[in-house]
All heavy atoms as a GROMACS GRO file, in nm:
protein
  540
    1MET      N    1   0.084  -0.118   0.000
    1MET     CA    2   0.000   0.000   0.000
    1MET      C    3   0.088   0.124   0.000
    1MET      O    4   0.188   0.129   0.069
    1MET     CB    5  -0.090  -0.002   0.123
    1MET     CG    6  -0.235  -0.002   0.090
    1MET     SD    7  -0.340   0.008   0.232
    1MET     CE    8  -0.409  -0.154   0.229
    2THR      N    9   0.046   0.221  -0.078
    2THR     CA   10   0.117   0.348  -0.083
    2THR      C   11   0.017   0.460  -0.053
    2THR      O   12  -0.100   0.433  -0.027
    2THR     CB   13   0.179   0.372  -0.223
    2THR    OG1   14   0.076   0.374  -0.320
    2THR    CG2   15   0.279   0.262  -0.257
    3THR      N   16   0.064   0.582  -0.060
    3THR     CA   17  -0.025   0.696  -0.040
    3THR      C   18  -0.015   0.790  -0.159
    3THR      O   19   0.081   0.785  -0.236
    3THR     CB   20   0.009   0.775   0.089
    3THR    OG1   21   0.143   0.824   0.080
    3THR    CG2   22  -0.006   0.688   0.213
    4TYR      N   23  -0.116   0.873  -0.172
    4TYR     CA   24  -0.121   0.974  -0.277
    4TYR      C   25  -0.175   1.101  -0.214
    4TYR      O   26  -0.276   1.097  -0.143
    4TYR     CB   27  -0.213   0.928  -0.391
    4TYR     CG   28  -0.239   1.035  -0.495
    4TYR    CD1   29  -0.145   1.061  -0.593
    4TYR    CD2   30  -0.356   1.109  -0.494
    4TYR    CE1   31  -0.169   1.159  -0.689
    4TYR    CE2   32  -0.381   1.206  -0.588
    4TYR     CZ   33  -0.286   1.231  -0.685
    4TYR     OH   34  -0.308   1.327  -0.779
    5THR      N   35  -0.109   1.212  -0.238
    5THR     CA   36  -0.155   1.342  -0.188
    5THR      C   37  -0.224   1.414  -0.303
    5THR      O   38  -0.164   1.437  -0.408
    5THR     CB   39  -0.038   1.424  -0.132
    5THR    OG1   40   0.027   1.348  -0.030
    5THR    CG2   41  -0.088   1.555  -0.074
    6THR      N   42  -0.349   1.448  -0.281
    6THR     CA   43  -0.429   1.507  -0.387
    6THR      C   44  -0.384   1.649  -0.423
    6THR      O   45  -0.323   1.718  -0.342
    6THR     CB   46  -0.578   1.513  -0.348
    6THR    OG1   47  -0.593   1.597  -0.233
    6THR    CG2   48  -0.633   1.375  -0.320
    7ILE      N   49  -0.418   1.686  -0.545
    7ILE     CA   50  -0.404   1.824  -0.589
    7ILE      C   51  -0.545   1.876  -0.616
    7ILE      O   52  -0.638   1.797  -0.638
    7ILE     CB   53  -0.314   1.838  -0.713
    7ILE    CG1   54  -0.368   1.755  -0.829
    7ILE    CG2   55  -0.172   1.798  -0.682
    7ILE    CD1   56  -0.294   1.780  -0.959
    8GLN      N   57  -0.562   2.005  -0.610
    8GLN     CA   58  -0.694   2.067  -0.632
    8GLN      C   59  -0.757   2.015  -0.760
    8GLN      O   60  -0.694   2.017  -0.866
    8GLN     CB   61  -0.679   2.219  -0.638
    8GLN     CG   62  -0.808   2.294  -0.666
    8GLN     CD   63  -0.908   2.285  -0.551
    8GLN    OE1   64  -0.868   2.287  -0.435
    8GLN    NE2   65  -1.034   2.276  -0.584
    9GLY      N   66  -0.879   1.966  -0.750
    9GLY     CA   67  -0.952   1.920  -0.867
    9GLY      C   68  -0.945   1.770  -0.893
    9GLY      O   69  -1.012   1.720  -0.983
   10ASP      N   70  -0.865   1.696  -0.816
   10ASP     CA   71  -0.861   1.551  -0.832
   10ASP      C   72  -0.999   1.492  -0.806
   10ASP      O   73  -1.074   1.541  -0.723
   10ASP     CB   74  -0.762   1.487  -0.733
   10ASP     CG   75  -0.620   1.484  -0.784
   10ASP    OD1   76  -0.598   1.503  -0.905
   10ASP    OD2   77  -0.529   1.459  -0.702
   11THR      N   78  -1.030   1.386  -0.877
   11THR     CA   79  -1.153   1.309  -0.856
   11THR      C   80  -1.115   1.162  -0.842
   11THR      O   81  -1.004   1.122  -0.879
   11THR     CB   82  -1.250   1.326  -0.974
   11THR    OG1   83  -1.183   1.284  -1.094
   11THR    CG2   84  -1.298   1.470  -0.989
   12TRP      N   85  -1.206   1.083  -0.791
   12TRP     CA   86  -1.178   0.940  -0.770
   12TRP      C   87  -1.136   0.873  -0.900
   12TRP      O   88  -1.039   0.797  -0.903
   12TRP     CB   89  -1.299   0.869  -0.712
   12TRP     CG   90  -1.331   0.900  -0.571
   12TRP    CD1   91  -1.441   0.967  -0.525
   12TRP    CD2   92  -1.255   0.867  -0.454
   12TRP    NE1   93  -1.436   0.977  -0.388
   12TRP    CE2   94  -1.323   0.916  -0.342
   12TRP    CE3   95  -1.134   0.800  -0.435
   12TRP    CZ2   96  -1.276   0.899  -0.212
   12TRP    CZ3   97  -1.087   0.783  -0.305
   12TRP    CH2   98  -1.157   0.833  -0.195
   13ASP      N   99  -1.210   0.899  -1.007
   13ASP     CA  100  -1.177   0.831  -1.132
   13ASP      C  101  -1.045   0.877  -1.190
   13ASP      O  102  -0.970   0.796  -1.247
   13ASP     CB  103  -1.291   0.845  -1.234
   13ASP     CG  104  -1.328   0.988  -1.266
   13ASP    OD1  105  -1.299   1.078  -1.186
   13ASP    OD2  106  -1.389   1.011  -1.373
   14LEU      N  107  -1.012   1.003  -1.174
   14LEU     CA  108  -0.883   1.053  -1.222
   14LEU      C  109  -0.767   0.990  -1.144
   14LEU      O  110  -0.668   0.946  -1.204
   14LEU     CB  111  -0.876   1.206  -1.211
   14LEU     CG  112  -0.744   1.270  -1.252
   14LEU    CD1  113  -0.714   1.243  -1.400
   14LEU    CD2  114  -0.747   1.418  -1.225
   15ILE      N  115  -0.782   0.982  -1.014
   15ILE     CA  116  -0.677   0.921  -0.932
   15ILE      C  117  -0.661   0.773  -0.968
   15ILE      O  118  -0.550   0.723  -0.980
   15ILE     CB  119  -0.708   0.939  -0.782
   15ILE    CG1  120  -0.709   1.088  -0.746
   15ILE    CG2  121  -0.605   0.865  -0.696
   15ILE    CD1  122  -0.768   1.119  -0.610
   16ALA      N  123  -0.774   0.703  -0.987
   16ALA     CA  124  -0.767   0.562  -1.026
   16ALA      C  125  -0.697   0.546  -1.161
   16ALA      O  126  -0.616   0.454  -1.178
   16ALA     CB  127  -0.907   0.502  -1.032
   17PHE      N  128  -0.725   0.635  -1.254
   17PHE     CA  129  -0.660   0.627  -1.385
   17PHE      C  130  -0.510   0.649  -1.373
   17PHE      O  131  -0.430   0.576  -1.432
   17PHE     CB  132  -0.721   0.728  -1.482
   17PHE     CG  133  -0.662   0.718  -1.620
   17PHE    CD1  134  -0.700   0.615  -1.705
   17PHE    CD2  135  -0.568   0.809  -1.664
   17PHE    CE1  136  -0.645   0.604  -1.832
   17PHE    CE2  137  -0.513   0.799  -1.789
   17PHE     CZ  138  -0.551   0.696  -1.874
   18VAL      N  139  -0.470   0.747  -1.294
   18VAL     CA  140  -0.328   0.778  -1.276
   18VAL      C  141  -0.256   0.664  -1.203
   18VAL      O  142  -0.146   0.624  -1.241
   18VAL     CB  143  -0.309   0.911  -1.199
   18VAL    CG1  144  -0.166   0.932  -1.156
   18VAL    CG2  145  -0.357   1.028  -1.284
   19GLN      N  146  -0.319   0.610  -1.099
   19GLN     CA  147  -0.255   0.508  -1.017
   19GLN      C  148  -0.260   0.368  -1.078
   19GLN      O  149  -0.166   0.290  -1.065
   19GLN     CB  150  -0.318   0.504  -0.878
   19GLN     CG  151  -0.297   0.630  -0.798
   19GLN     CD  152  -0.150   0.654  -0.766
   19GLN    OE1  153  -0.078   0.564  -0.724
   19GLN    NE2  154  -0.105   0.776  -0.787
   20TYR      N  155  -0.371   0.335  -1.143
   20TYR     CA  156  -0.392   0.199  -1.193
   20TYR      C  157  -0.402   0.188  -1.344
   20TYR      O  158  -0.405   0.078  -1.398
   20TYR     CB  159  -0.520   0.140  -1.133
   20TYR     CG  160  -0.522   0.133  -0.982
   20TYR    CD1  161  -0.632   0.181  -0.911
   20TYR    CD2  162  -0.417   0.078  -0.911
   20TYR    CE1  163  -0.637   0.173  -0.773
   20TYR    CE2  164  -0.422   0.070  -0.772
   20TYR     CZ  165  -0.531   0.118  -0.704
   20TYR     OH  166  -0.536   0.110  -0.568
   21GLY      N  167  -0.415   0.301  -1.411
   21GLY     CA  168  -0.433   0.297  -1.555
   21GLY      C  169  -0.575   0.262  -1.597
   21GLY      O  170  -0.601   0.231  -1.712
   22ASP      N  171  -0.668   0.266  -1.500
   22ASP     CA  172  -0.806   0.228  -1.528
   22ASP      C  173  -0.899   0.299  -1.431
   22ASP      O  174  -0.898   0.269  -1.311
   22ASP     CB  175  -0.821   0.076  -1.514
   22ASP     CG  176  -0.960   0.024  -1.547
   22ASP    OD1  177  -1.049   0.105  -1.581
   22ASP    OD2  178  -0.979  -0.098  -1.538
   23GLU      N  179  -0.977   0.392  -1.481
   23GLU     CA  180  -1.066   0.469  -1.394
   23GLU      C  181  -1.175   0.384  -1.330
   23GLU      O  182  -1.233   0.421  -1.229
   23GLU     CB  183  -1.127   0.588  -1.468
   23GLU     CG  184  -1.221   0.552  -1.579
   23GLU     CD  185  -1.153   0.528  -1.712
   23GLU    OE1  186  -1.029   0.530  -1.721
   23GLU    OE2  187  -1.225   0.506  -1.811
   24LEU      N  188  -1.203   0.268  -1.387
   24LEU     CA  189  -1.306   0.180  -1.331
   24LEU      C  190  -1.262   0.114  -1.201
   24LEU      O  191  -1.343   0.049  -1.134
   24LEU     CB  192  -1.346   0.075  -1.434
   24LEU     CG  193  -1.409   0.129  -1.563
   24LEU    CD1  194  -1.439   0.016  -1.659
   24LEU    CD2  195  -1.534   0.210  -1.532
   25GLN      N  196  -1.137   0.129  -1.164
   25GLN     CA  197  -1.085   0.072  -1.039
   25GLN      C  198  -1.102   0.166  -0.920
   25GLN      O  199  -1.053   0.139  -0.810
   25GLN     CB  200  -0.938   0.033  -1.055
   25GLN     CG  201  -0.912  -0.065  -1.166
   25GLN     CD  202  -0.991  -0.194  -1.154
   25GLN    OE1  203  -1.008  -0.248  -1.046
   25GLN    NE2  204  -1.042  -0.241  -1.266
   26MET      N  205  -1.174   0.275  -0.938
   26MET     CA  206  -1.188   0.374  -0.832
   26MET      C  207  -1.257   0.319  -0.708
   26MET      O  208  -1.236   0.369  -0.598
   26MET     CB  209  -1.258   0.500  -0.881
   26MET     CG  210  -1.402   0.484  -0.915
   26MET     SD  211  -1.467   0.639  -0.981
   26MET     CE  212  -1.639   0.612  -0.952
   27HIS      N  213  -1.338   0.215  -0.723
   27HIS     CA  214  -1.406   0.158  -0.606
   27HIS      C  215  -1.307   0.106  -0.502
   27HIS      O  216  -1.334   0.110  -0.383
   27HIS     CB  217  -1.506   0.050  -0.648
   27HIS     CG  218  -1.444  -0.069  -0.714
   27HIS    ND1  219  -1.410  -0.182  -0.645
   27HIS    CD2  220  -1.410  -0.090  -0.842
   27HIS    CE1  221  -1.357  -0.270  -0.729
   27HIS    NE2  222  -1.356  -0.216  -0.848
   28TRP      N  223  -1.190   0.060  -0.546
   28TRP     CA  224  -1.086   0.015  -0.451
   28TRP      C  225  -1.034   0.133  -0.370
   28TRP      O  226  -1.006   0.120  -0.250
   28TRP     CB  227  -0.971  -0.053  -0.522
   28TRP     CG  228  -1.011  -0.178  -0.592
   28TRP    CD1  229  -1.018  -0.198  -0.727
   28TRP    CD2  230  -1.054  -0.301  -0.532
   28TRP    NE1  231  -1.062  -0.326  -0.753
   28TRP    CE2  232  -1.084  -0.390  -0.635
   28TRP    CE3  233  -1.069  -0.342  -0.400
   28TRP    CZ2  234  -1.128  -0.520  -0.611
   28TRP    CZ3  235  -1.113  -0.472  -0.376
   28TRP    CH2  236  -1.142  -0.558  -0.481
   29LEU      N  237  -1.020   0.248  -0.434
   29LEU     CA  238  -0.973   0.368  -0.364
   29LEU      C  239  -1.076   0.414  -0.261
   29LEU      O  240  -1.041   0.449  -0.148
   29LEU     CB  241  -0.946   0.480  -0.464
   29LEU     CG  242  -0.838   0.455  -0.568
   29LEU    CD1  243  -0.835   0.569  -0.668
   29LEU    CD2  244  -0.704   0.438  -0.500
   30ILE      N  245  -1.201   0.416  -0.301
   30ILE     CA  246  -1.307   0.460  -0.210
   30ILE      C  247  -1.316   0.366  -0.090
   30ILE      O  248  -1.328   0.410   0.024
   30ILE     CB  249  -1.442   0.469  -0.285
   30ILE    CG1  250  -1.434   0.576  -0.394
   30ILE    CG2  251  -1.556   0.497  -0.188
   30ILE    CD1  252  -1.550   0.576  -0.491
   31GLU      N  253  -1.307   0.237  -0.114
   31GLU     CA  254  -1.312   0.139  -0.006
   31GLU      C  255  -1.196   0.156   0.092
   31GLU      O  256  -1.212   0.139   0.212
   31GLU     CB  257  -1.312  -0.002  -0.064
   31GLU     CG  258  -1.328  -0.111   0.038
   31GLU     CD  259  -1.333  -0.248  -0.027
   31GLU    OE1  260  -1.415  -0.267  -0.118
   31GLU    OE2  261  -1.255  -0.335   0.014
   32ALA      N  262  -1.079   0.192   0.041
   32ALA     CA  263  -0.961   0.208   0.125
   32ALA      C  264  -0.958   0.341   0.200
   32ALA      O  265  -0.878   0.360   0.291
   32ALA     CB  266  -0.834   0.195   0.040
   33ASN      N  267  -1.046   0.434   0.163
   33ASN     CA  268  -1.048   0.568   0.222
   33ASN      C  269  -1.190   0.606   0.262
   33ASN      O  270  -1.249   0.702   0.209
   33ASN     CB  271  -0.992   0.670   0.122
   33ASN     CG  272  -0.849   0.641   0.087
   33ASN    OD1  273  -0.759   0.675   0.162
   33ASN    ND2  274  -0.828   0.574  -0.026
   34PRO      N  275  -1.249   0.534   0.359
   34PRO     CA  276  -1.390   0.556   0.392
   34PRO      C  277  -1.422   0.696   0.444
   34PRO      O  278  -1.535   0.743   0.427
   34PRO     CB  279  -1.420   0.450   0.498
   34PRO     CG  280  -1.287   0.412   0.553
   34PRO     CD  281  -1.189   0.431   0.441
   35LEU      N  282  -1.327   0.764   0.504
   35LEU     CA  283  -1.355   0.898   0.555
   35LEU      C  284  -1.374   1.000   0.443
   35LEU      O  285  -1.432   1.107   0.464
   35LEU     CB  286  -1.244   0.945   0.648
   35LEU     CG  287  -1.227   0.865   0.778
   35LEU    CD1  288  -1.109   0.918   0.858
   35LEU    CD2  289  -1.354   0.869   0.859
   36GLN      N  290  -1.329   0.968   0.324
   36GLN     CA  291  -1.341   1.057   0.208
   36GLN      C  292  -1.450   1.011   0.111
   36GLN      O  293  -1.464   1.066   0.003
   36GLN     CB  294  -1.208   1.065   0.134
   36GLN     CG  295  -1.095   1.120   0.216
   36GLN     CD  296  -1.120   1.263   0.258
   36GLN    OE1  297  -1.184   1.340   0.187
   36GLN    NE2  298  -1.072   1.299   0.376
   37ARG      N  299  -1.526   0.912   0.151
   37ARG     CA  300  -1.627   0.850   0.063
   37ARG      C  301  -1.721   0.952  -0.003
   37ARG      O  302  -1.757   0.938  -0.120
   37ARG     CB  303  -1.708   0.750   0.144
   37ARG     CG  304  -1.824   0.693   0.068
   37ARG     CD  305  -1.883   0.574   0.136
   37ARG     NE  306  -1.800   0.462   0.091
   37ARG     CZ  307  -1.770   0.357   0.162
   37ARG    NH1  308  -1.815   0.345   0.282
   37ARG    NH2  309  -1.695   0.262   0.113
   38GLU      N  310  -1.758   1.056   0.069
   38GLU     CA  311  -1.854   1.155   0.017
   38GLU      C  312  -1.788   1.263  -0.069
   38GLU      O  313  -1.858   1.345  -0.128
   38GLU     CB  314  -1.929   1.220   0.133
   38GLU     CG  315  -2.007   1.123   0.220
   38GLU     CD  316  -2.118   1.052   0.143
   38GLU    OE1  317  -2.183   1.118   0.060
   38GLU    OE2  318  -2.138   0.932   0.166
   39THR      N  319  -1.657   1.264  -0.077
   39THR     CA  320  -1.586   1.366  -0.155
   39THR      C  321  -1.600   1.336  -0.304
   39THR      O  322  -1.581   1.224  -0.348
   39THR     CB  323  -1.437   1.370  -0.116
   39THR    OG1  324  -1.426   1.392   0.024
   39THR    CG2  325  -1.363   1.479  -0.191
   40VAL      N  326  -1.633   1.439  -0.380
   40VAL     CA  327  -1.645   1.425  -0.525
   40VAL      C  328  -1.523   1.487  -0.592
   40VAL      O  329  -1.457   1.424  -0.674
   40VAL     CB  330  -1.775   1.490  -0.577
   40VAL    CG1  331  -1.782   1.482  -0.729
   40VAL    CG2  332  -1.896   1.423  -0.514
   41ILE      N  333  -1.494   1.612  -0.557
   41ILE     CA  334  -1.377   1.682  -0.609
   41ILE      C  335  -1.288   1.718  -0.490
   41ILE      O  336  -1.332   1.786  -0.398
   41ILE     CB  337  -1.417   1.808  -0.688
   41ILE    CG1  338  -1.507   1.769  -0.806
   41ILE    CG2  339  -1.292   1.882  -0.736
   41ILE    CD1  340  -1.565   1.887  -0.881
   42PHE      N  341  -1.165   1.671  -0.493
   42PHE     CA  342  -1.074   1.689  -0.380
   42PHE      C  343  -1.007   1.826  -0.379
   42PHE      O  344  -0.971   1.878  -0.485
   42PHE     CB  345  -0.964   1.583  -0.383
   42PHE     CG  346  -1.011   1.447  -0.343
   42PHE    CD1  347  -1.053   1.356  -0.438
   42PHE    CD2  348  -1.014   1.409  -0.210
   42PHE    CE1  349  -1.097   1.230  -0.402
   42PHE    CE2  350  -1.058   1.284  -0.172
   42PHE     CZ  351  -1.100   1.194  -0.268
   43PRO      N  352  -0.986   1.879  -0.259
   43PRO     CA  353  -0.897   1.994  -0.246
   43PRO      C  354  -0.754   1.941  -0.246
   43PRO      O  355  -0.730   1.820  -0.243
   43PRO     CB  356  -0.935   2.050  -0.108
   43PRO     CG  357  -0.978   1.931  -0.030
   43PRO     CD  358  -1.045   1.841  -0.131
   44SER      N  359  -0.658   2.030  -0.247
   44SER     CA  360  -0.519   1.984  -0.242
   44SER      C  361  -0.483   1.943  -0.100
   44SER      O  362  -0.539   1.992  -0.002
   44SER     CB  363  -0.425   2.094  -0.292
   44SER     OG  364  -0.436   2.208  -0.209
   45GLY      N  365  -0.391   1.848  -0.090
   45GLY     CA  366  -0.335   1.810   0.038
   45GLY      C  367  -0.402   1.696   0.112
   45GLY      O  368  -0.361   1.663   0.223
   46VAL      N  369  -0.501   1.631   0.054
   46VAL     CA  370  -0.564   1.516   0.119
   46VAL      C  371  -0.478   1.393   0.089
   46VAL      O  372  -0.447   1.364  -0.026
   46VAL     CB  373  -0.708   1.493   0.068
   46VAL    CG1  374  -0.769   1.368   0.132
   46VAL    CG2  375  -0.794   1.616   0.094
   47VAL      N  376  -0.438   1.322   0.194
   47VAL     CA  377  -0.355   1.204   0.177
   47VAL      C  378  -0.446   1.082   0.172
   47VAL      O  379  -0.520   1.054   0.267
   47VAL     CB  380  -0.251   1.190   0.290
   47VAL    CG1  381  -0.168   1.064   0.273
   47VAL    CG2  382  -0.161   1.313   0.296
   48LEU      N  383  -0.441   1.012   0.060
   48LEU     CA  384  -0.524   0.893   0.040
   48LEU      C  385  -0.437   0.768   0.042
   48LEU      O  386  -0.322   0.769  -0.002
   48LEU     CB  387  -0.595   0.900  -0.096
   48LEU     CG  388  -0.691   1.015  -0.117
   48LEU    CD1  389  -0.742   1.014  -0.261
   48LEU    CD2  390  -0.807   1.010  -0.019
   49THR      N  391  -0.494   0.660   0.092
   49THR     CA  392  -0.430   0.530   0.086
   49THR      C  393  -0.458   0.469  -0.050
   49THR      O  394  -0.573   0.466  -0.095
   49THR     CB  395  -0.485   0.438   0.196
   49THR    OG1  396  -0.458   0.498   0.323
   49THR    CG2  397  -0.424   0.300   0.190
   50ILE      N  398  -0.354   0.421  -0.115
   50ILE     CA  399  -0.367   0.357  -0.246
   50ILE      C  400  -0.337   0.209  -0.228
   50ILE      O  401  -0.221   0.170  -0.212
   50ILE     CB  402  -0.270   0.419  -0.350
   50ILE    CG1  403  -0.286   0.571  -0.356
   50ILE    CG2  404  -0.289   0.354  -0.486
   50ILE    CD1  405  -0.421   0.620  -0.402
   51PRO      N  406  -0.440   0.125  -0.227
   51PRO     CA  407  -0.415  -0.018  -0.208
   51PRO      C  408  -0.349  -0.080  -0.331
   51PRO      O  409  -0.372  -0.036  -0.444
   51PRO     CB  410  -0.554  -0.076  -0.184
   51PRO     CG  411  -0.648   0.020  -0.248
   51PRO     CD  412  -0.582   0.155  -0.240
   52THR      N  413  -0.272  -0.182  -0.305
   52THR     CA  414  -0.211  -0.258  -0.414
   52THR      C  415  -0.315  -0.355  -0.466
   52THR      O  416  -0.374  -0.431  -0.389
   52THR     CB  417  -0.088  -0.336  -0.363
   52THR    OG1  418   0.003  -0.242  -0.306
   52THR    CG2  419  -0.022  -0.413  -0.474
   53LEU      N  420  -0.339  -0.351  -0.595
   53LEU     CA  421  -0.437  -0.441  -0.655
   53LEU      C  422  -0.373  -0.577  -0.680
   53LEU      O  423  -0.259  -0.586  -0.726
   53LEU     CB  424  -0.491  -0.386  -0.786
   53LEU     CG  425  -0.566  -0.254  -0.778
   53LEU    CD1  426  -0.623  -0.218  -0.915
   53LEU    CD2  427  -0.678  -0.260  -0.675
   54VAL      N  428  -0.448  -0.680  -0.650
   54VAL     CA  429  -0.403  -0.816  -0.677
   54VAL      C  430  -0.457  -0.855  -0.812
   54VAL      O  431  -0.577  -0.850  -0.836
   54VAL     CB  432  -0.455  -0.913  -0.568
   54VAL    CG1  433  -0.414  -1.056  -0.601
   54VAL    CG2  434  -0.406  -0.872  -0.432
   55THR      N  435  -0.368  -0.889  -0.902
   55THR     CA  436  -0.412  -0.929  -1.035
   55THR      C  437  -0.424  -1.080  -1.040
   55THR      O  438  -0.346  -1.152  -0.980
   55THR     CB  439  -0.313  -0.882  -1.143
   55THR    OG1  440  -0.184  -0.934  -1.114
   55THR    CG2  441  -0.305  -0.730  -1.148
   56THR      N  442  -0.523  -1.125  -1.109
   56THR     CA  443  -0.542  -1.268  -1.128
   56THR      C  444  -0.510  -1.302  -1.272
   56THR      O  445  -0.532  -1.222  -1.363
   56THR     CB  446  -0.687  -1.310  -1.096
   56THR    OG1  447  -0.775  -1.237  -1.180
   56THR    CG2  448  -0.721  -1.282  -0.951
   57SER      N  449  -0.457  -1.420  -1.291
   57SER     CA  450  -0.426  -1.459  -1.428
   57SER      C  451  -0.554  -1.505  -1.497
   57SER      O  452  -0.645  -1.558  -1.435
   57SER     CB  453  -0.322  -1.571  -1.428
   57SER     OG  454  -0.372  -1.682  -1.359
   58ARG      N  455  -0.559  -1.482  -1.623
   58ARG     CA  456  -0.675  -1.521  -1.702
   58ARG      C  457  -0.665  -1.669  -1.736
   58ARG      O  458  -0.558  -1.728  -1.734
   58ARG     CB  459  -0.682  -1.439  -1.830
   58ARG     CG  460  -0.706  -1.293  -1.803
   58ARG     CD  461  -0.716  -1.218  -1.930
   58ARG     NE  462  -0.748  -1.079  -1.902
   58ARG     CZ  463  -0.783  -0.991  -1.992
   58ARG    NH1  464  -0.788  -1.026  -2.118
   58ARG    NH2  465  -0.810  -0.868  -1.958
   59ALA      N  466  -0.778  -1.724  -1.771
   59ALA     CA  467  -0.780  -1.864  -1.814
   59ALA      C  468  -0.694  -1.878  -1.939
   59ALA      O  469  -0.686  -1.785  -2.020
   59ALA     CB  470  -0.923  -1.906  -1.843
   60PRO      N  471  -0.627  -1.991  -1.955
   60PRO     CA  472  -0.543  -2.008  -2.074
   60PRO      C  473  -0.628  -2.005  -2.201
   60PRO      O  474  -0.745  -2.040  -2.200
   60PRO     CB  475  -0.481  -2.146  -2.053
   60PRO     CG  476  -0.561  -2.213  -1.948
   60PRO     CD  477  -0.630  -2.105  -1.868
   61LEU      N  478  -0.565  -1.962  -2.308
   61LEU     CA  479  -0.634  -1.957  -2.437
   61LEU      C  480  -0.653  -2.097  -2.491
   61LEU      O  481  -0.572  -2.188  -2.465
   61LEU     CB  482  -0.552  -1.874  -2.536
   61LEU     CG  483  -0.538  -1.726  -2.505
   61LEU    CD1  484  -0.441  -1.660  -2.604
   61LEU    CD2  485  -0.672  -1.657  -2.508
   62PRO      N  486  -0.758  -2.117  -2.569
   62PRO     CA  487  -0.780  -2.251  -2.629
   62PRO      C  488  -0.667  -2.284  -2.728
   62PRO      O  489  -0.605  -2.195  -2.785
   62PRO     CB  490  -0.914  -2.238  -2.699
   62PRO     CG  491  -0.956  -2.097  -2.687
   62PRO     CD  492  -0.862  -2.025  -2.600
   63PRO      N  493  -0.641  -2.414  -2.749
   63PRO     CA  494  -0.530  -2.455  -2.836
   63PRO      C  495  -0.536  -2.398  -2.976
   63PRO      O  496  -0.432  -2.369  -3.035
   63PRO     CB  497  -0.541  -2.608  -2.838
   63PRO     CG  498  -0.629  -2.645  -2.726
   63PRO     CD  499  -0.712  -2.525  -2.691
   64TRP      N  500  -0.655  -2.382  -3.034
   64TRP     CA  501  -0.662  -2.333  -3.172
   64TRP      C  502  -0.620  -2.188  -3.184
   64TRP      O  503  -0.585  -2.142  -3.291
   64TRP     CB  504  -0.800  -2.354  -3.232
   64TRP     CG  505  -0.911  -2.280  -3.161
   64TRP    CD1  506  -0.950  -2.154  -3.184
   64TRP    CD2  507  -0.992  -2.328  -3.057
   64TRP    NE1  508  -1.052  -2.118  -3.100
   64TRP    CE2  509  -1.081  -2.225  -3.019
   64TRP    CE3  510  -1.002  -2.449  -2.989
   64TRP    CZ2  511  -1.176  -2.239  -2.919
   64TRP    CZ3  512  -1.096  -2.462  -2.890
   64TRP    CH2  513  -1.182  -2.359  -2.857
   65ILE      N  514  -0.616  -2.117  -3.072
   65ILE     CA  515  -0.568  -1.978  -3.074
   65ILE      C  516  -0.418  -1.975  -3.048
   65ILE      O  517  -0.344  -1.903  -3.113
   65ILE     CB  518  -0.644  -1.891  -2.973
   65ILE    CG1  519  -0.790  -1.877  -3.016
   65ILE    CG2  520  -0.578  -1.754  -2.959
   65ILE    CD1  521  -0.877  -1.801  -2.919
   66THR      N  522  -0.369  -2.053  -2.953
   66THR     CA  523  -0.228  -2.050  -2.917
   66THR      C  524  -0.139  -2.120  -3.018
   66THR      O  525  -0.021  -2.090  -3.027
   66THR     CB  526  -0.204  -2.111  -2.778
   66THR    OG1  527  -0.254  -2.245  -2.779
   66THR    CG2  528  -0.273  -2.031  -2.670
   67ASN      N  529  -0.192  -2.212  -3.096
   67ASN     CA  530  -0.112  -2.286  -3.193
   67ASN      C  531  -0.113  -2.223  -3.331
   67ASN      O  532  -0.063  -2.280  -3.426
   67ASN     CB  533  -0.157  -2.432  -3.202
   67ASN     CG  534  -0.126  -2.507  -3.076
   67ASN    OD1  535  -0.035  -2.472  -3.003
   67ASN    ND2  536  -0.202  -2.613  -3.049
   68GLY      N  537  -0.171  -2.104  -3.341
   68GLY     CA  538  -0.168  -2.030  -3.466
   68GLY      C  539  -0.264  -2.076  -3.563
   68GLY      O  540  -0.281  -2.054  -3.671
   0.00000   0.00000   0.00000
């Protein structure tokens, strides 16, 4: 887990995009920072916890795709 200090105008989806490369992961940020749950647009200087996402491997591809 790391932290991120907001700048004026940050939003949950923007922070998720910057930290994870995917704005749809913002729910992890909100869950890790319950005191800020109601915040829509952040002021500068709010320190947020950035959880490390656990990635799961996808199911292997079928043989007709992997064998060309």
